[in-house]
C-alpha positions as CSV (number, residue, x, y, z in Angstrom):
1,M,19.3,-2.7,8.4
2,P,17.7,-0.8,11.2
3,F,13.9,-0.2,11.1
4,S,12.9,3.1,9.7
5,R,10.9,5.6,11.8
6,I,7.8,5.0,9.7
7,Y,8.1,1.1,10.1
8,E,8.4,1.6,13.8
9,Q,5.2,3.7,13.7
10,I,3.4,0.9,11.7
11,L,4.6,-1.7,14.2
12,Q,3.5,0.5,17.3
13,K,0.1,1.0,15.7
14,K,-0.2,-2.8,15.1
15,Q,0.6,-3.6,18.7
16,Q,-2.1,-1.0,19.7
17,R,-4.6,-2.8,17.4
18,Q,-4.9,0.6,15.6
19,K,-5.7,0.5,11.8
20,L,-3.9,2.6,9.3
21,F,-5.3,4.4,6.2
22,A,-3.1,5.2,3.1
23,V,-4.3,7.1,0.1
24,L,-2.7,6.0,-3.3
25,L,-2.0,8.9,-5.7
26,D,-1.1,7.9,-9.3
27,P,0.7,10.8,-10.9
28,D,-0.7,9.9,-14.3
29,N,-4.2,10.4,-13.1
30,L,-4.0,13.5,-10.8
31,T,-4.1,17.1,-11.6
32,V,-2.6,19.9,-9.2
33,A,-6.2,21.0,-8.4
34,A,-7.3,17.4,-7.6
35,C,-4.2,16.9,-5.4
36,E,-4.9,20.1,-3.5
37,R,-8.4,19.1,-2.9
38,L,-7.2,15.7,-1.4
39,I,-4.7,17.6,0.8
40,L,-7.6,19.7,2.1
41,L,-9.6,16.7,2.8
42,S,-6.6,15.2,4.6
43,H,-6.7,18.1,7.0
44,T,-10.3,17.1,8.0
45,Y,-10.1,13.3,8.0
46,S,-7.6,11.0,9.3
47,I,-5.0,9.8,6.7
48,D,-1.8,8.2,7.8
49,Y,0.3,8.0,4.6
50,F,0.2,9.2,1.0
51,F,1.5,6.5,-1.3
52,V,2.7,7.9,-4.6
53,G,3.2,5.7,-7.7
54,G,1.6,3.5,-10.3
55,S,2.1,0.5,-12.5
56,L,3.2,2.7,-15.4
57,V,3.8,6.5,-14.8
58,T,4.0,7.8,-18.2
59,T,4.1,11.5,-17.3
60,S,6.5,13.8,-15.6
61,N,4.0,14.6,-12.9
62,Q,5.5,12.6,-10.0
63,A,8.1,15.0,-8.8
64,P,5.8,18.2,-8.8
65,L,3.2,16.1,-7.0
66,I,5.5,15.0,-4.3
67,S,6.8,18.6,-3.9
68,L,3.2,19.8,-3.5
69,L,2.5,17.2,-0.9
70,K,5.6,18.2,1.1
71,Q,4.8,21.8,1.0
72,K,1.2,21.6,2.0
73,S,0.9,18.5,4.1
74,S,2.6,16.9,7.1
75,I,1.5,13.5,6.2
76,P,4.4,11.2,5.2
77,V,4.9,10.6,1.6
78,I,5.8,6.9,0.6
79,L,6.9,6.0,-3.0
80,F,4.9,3.0,-4.4
81,P,7.4,2.4,-7.4
82,S,7.1,0.1,-10.4
83,S,10.7,0.6,-11.3
84,S,14.0,2.3,-10.3
85,L,13.0,5.2,-12.5
86,H,10.4,6.3,-10.1
87,I,12.7,6.9,-7.0
88,D,12.4,10.4,-5.8
89,A,14.4,11.6,-2.9
90,Q,11.8,14.2,-1.9
91,A,9.6,11.5,-0.4
92,D,9.9,10.3,3.0
93,G,10.0,6.6,2.5
94,I,9.7,3.8,-0.2
95,L,8.0,0.5,-0.4
96,L,10.8,-1.6,-1.6
97,L,8.6,-4.1,-3.4
98,S,9.6,-7.7,-4.1
99,L,7.0,-9.4,-6.3
100,I,7.0,-12.6,-4.4
101,S,3.7,-13.8,-6.0
102,G,5.4,-13.9,-9.3
103,R,8.5,-15.5,-10.8
104,N,9.8,-12.6,-12.8
105,P,13.4,-12.0,-11.6
106,E,13.2,-8.4,-12.7
107,F,10.7,-7.7,-9.9
108,L,12.1,-10.1,-7.4
109,I,15.6,-8.8,-7.4
110,G,16.6,-7.0,-10.7
111,Q,15.2,-3.6,-10.2
112,H,16.4,-3.7,-6.6
113,V,20.0,-4.2,-7.7
114,I,19.7,-1.0,-10.0
115,S,18.0,0.9,-7.2
116,A,20.4,-0.1,-4.2
117,P,23.1,2.5,-4.9
118,I,20.5,5.3,-5.4
119,L,18.6,4.4,-2.2
120,K,21.8,4.0,-0.3
121,S,22.8,7.7,-1.1
122,S,19.2,8.9,-0.4
123,Q,17.5,9.7,2.9
124,L,14.6,7.6,2.0
125,Q,13.4,5.3,4.8
126,I,13.2,1.8,3.2
127,L,10.3,-0.5,3.9
128,P,11.1,-4.0,2.4
129,T,7.7,-5.3,1.3
130,G,6.5,-8.7,0.0
131,Y,4.2,-7.7,-2.8
132,I,1.5,-10.3,-3.6
133,L,-0.8,-9.8,-6.6
134,V,-4.3,-11.5,-6.2
135,D,-6.7,-12.1,-9.1
136,S,-9.5,-9.5,-9.0
137,G,-11.7,-10.9,-11.6
138,R,-10.1,-9.1,-14.6
139,P,-6.6,-8.3,-15.8
140,T,-4.9,-5.4,-14.1
141,T,-2.1,-3.1,-15.2
142,A,0.1,-4.5,-12.4
143,S,-0.1,-8.1,-13.6
144,Y,0.4,-7.0,-17.3
145,M,3.4,-4.7,-16.6
146,S,5.1,-7.2,-14.3
147,G,4.6,-10.1,-16.7
148,S,3.3,-12.2,-13.8
149,M,0.3,-14.2,-12.9
150,P,-1.8,-13.1,-9.9
151,L,-2.6,-15.8,-7.2
152,P,-5.9,-17.3,-7.6
153,H,-8.5,-15.6,-5.4
154,D,-9.8,-18.9,-4.1
155,K,-6.5,-20.2,-2.9
156,P,-5.9,-18.7,0.5
157,S,-3.3,-21.4,1.4
158,I,-1.1,-20.3,-1.5
159,A,-1.1,-16.8,-0.3
160,A,-0.4,-17.7,3.2
161,S,2.6,-19.9,2.2
162,T,3.9,-17.1,0.0
163,A,3.5,-14.5,2.7
164,L,5.3,-16.8,5.2
165,A,8.2,-17.2,2.8
166,G,8.5,-13.6,2.4
167,E,8.5,-13.0,6.2
168,Q,11.2,-15.7,6.6
169,L,13.3,-13.9,4.0
170,G,13.2,-10.9,6.1
171,L,10.6,-8.6,4.4
172,H,9.0,-6.2,6.9
173,L,5.6,-5.9,5.3
174,I,3.2,-8.0,3.3
175,F,1.0,-6.2,0.7
176,L,-1.9,-8.1,-0.7
177,D,-3.1,-6.3,-3.7
178,A,-5.9,-6.9,-6.2
179,G,-4.6,-4.1,-8.3
180,S,-5.8,-0.6,-9.2
181,G,-9.5,-0.5,-10.3
182,A,-10.0,-4.2,-9.2
183,Q,-13.3,-5.6,-10.0
184,N,-13.0,-7.5,-6.6
185,P,-10.9,-6.9,-3.5
186,V,-8.6,-9.4,-1.9
187,P,-11.0,-12.0,-0.2
188,A,-11.3,-11.8,3.5
189,A,-10.5,-15.4,3.8
190,M,-7.1,-14.8,2.1
191,I,-6.2,-12.0,4.4
192,Q,-7.3,-14.1,7.4
193,A,-5.1,-17.0,6.2
194,V,-2.2,-14.9,5.8
195,R,-2.8,-13.1,9.3
196,Q,-2.7,-16.6,10.9
197,V,0.8,-17.4,9.7
198,V,2.7,-14.0,9.6
199,E,3.6,-11.5,12.4
200,V,4.6,-8.7,10.2
201,P,2.1,-6.0,9.4
202,I,-0.4,-6.7,6.5
203,I,-1.4,-4.1,3.9
204,A,-4.5,-4.8,1.7
205,G,-5.4,-2.7,-1.5
206,G,-7.3,-3.0,-4.7
207,G,-11.1,-2.8,-5.0
208,L,-11.8,-1.3,-1.7
209,N,-14.5,0.9,-3.0
210,T,-17.2,0.6,-0.3
211,P,-17.1,1.0,3.5
212,A,-18.2,-2.7,3.7
213,K,-15.3,-4.0,1.8
214,I,-13.0,-1.9,3.9
215,M,-14.4,-3.3,7.1
216,A,-14.1,-6.8,5.7
217,A,-10.4,-6.4,4.9
218,L,-9.6,-4.8,8.3
219,G,-11.8,-7.3,10.3
220,A,-9.9,-10.2,8.5
221,G,-6.6,-8.9,9.8
222,A,-5.3,-6.2,7.5
223,D,-3.3,-3.6,9.5
224,M,-3.5,-0.9,6.8
225,I,-5.7,-0.4,3.8
226,V,-4.8,1.5,0.6
227,V,-7.4,3.3,-1.4
228,G,-6.5,4.9,-4.8
229,N,-9.0,4.5,-7.8
230,E,-12.1,5.2,-5.9
231,I,-10.7,8.4,-4.4
232,E,-9.6,9.5,-7.8
233,K,-13.2,9.2,-9.0
234,N,-14.8,10.5,-5.8
235,P,-12.5,12.3,-3.4
236,D,-15.2,12.5,-0.7
237,F,-14.8,8.7,-0.3
238,I,-11.8,9.6,1.9
239,C,-14.6,10.6,4.5
240,S,-16.2,7.2,4.3
241,A,-13.0,5.2,4.6
242,A,-11.7,7.3,7.3
243,T,-15.0,6.8,9.3
244,V,-14.8,3.1,9.1
245,I,-11.2,3.1,10.4
246,N,-11.9,5.6,13.2
247,E,-14.8,3.4,14.4
248,L,-12.6,0.4,14.5
249,N,-9.8,2.3,16.3
250,S,-12.2,3.8,18.9
251,A,-13.7,0.3,19.6
252,A,-10.2,-1.1,20.0
253,L,-9.1,1.6,22.3
254,L,-12.3,1.2,24.4
255,N,-11.5,-2.6,24.6
256,S,-8.0,-2.0,25.8
257,L,-9.1,0.1,28.9
């Protein structure tokens, strides 16, 4: 399968040592007014991607949300689905998630079989992603809905071997996620351990609710951070997150000269 344009952009940024920022929008938790405010903020602060999805998605808000994003923003919209029911061809791409930290076949291959014909007939750019849930200090919706245990937060070697297996299976991205509203983010030591063994880009998300935590994740080797819950509570946190990323990217650019 050829690389998608989005994935080529991610690879290019990684090669340039430039960090990426994705805002996760959960259709269950976002009103039209709140979405419009985030779009306005995205015109001021550097956001690379909108991820759309959630572990449950109990409302019919996803399609109108994506439509609004496409109408009022040029930022690529990437689906972050929990099942084949949440595929929407309006988006630009999809994280085709394989839950490699768990042993539930439904999320390793089952939902993918159902989704394959739908994705084949769509124009969505497919991003095969090894999804690794990490213990955040309390149960998360993602672990409950997937029926899988998160990796222990103090076992970076397990995460590294899991990520390496995902890369060897041909997955294009590794997503280390503590889950929405996590009490603690993925430990920097775990991100660093994964970075040491894989070449593919690393995404980190969950519990990144302060600039210091974002800096720690990116400094440990994450290529992209995803922030959702904190921005739902405080949209202006986009400014704080974007500032950290801009500072790192400016420093990397200066060092390359």
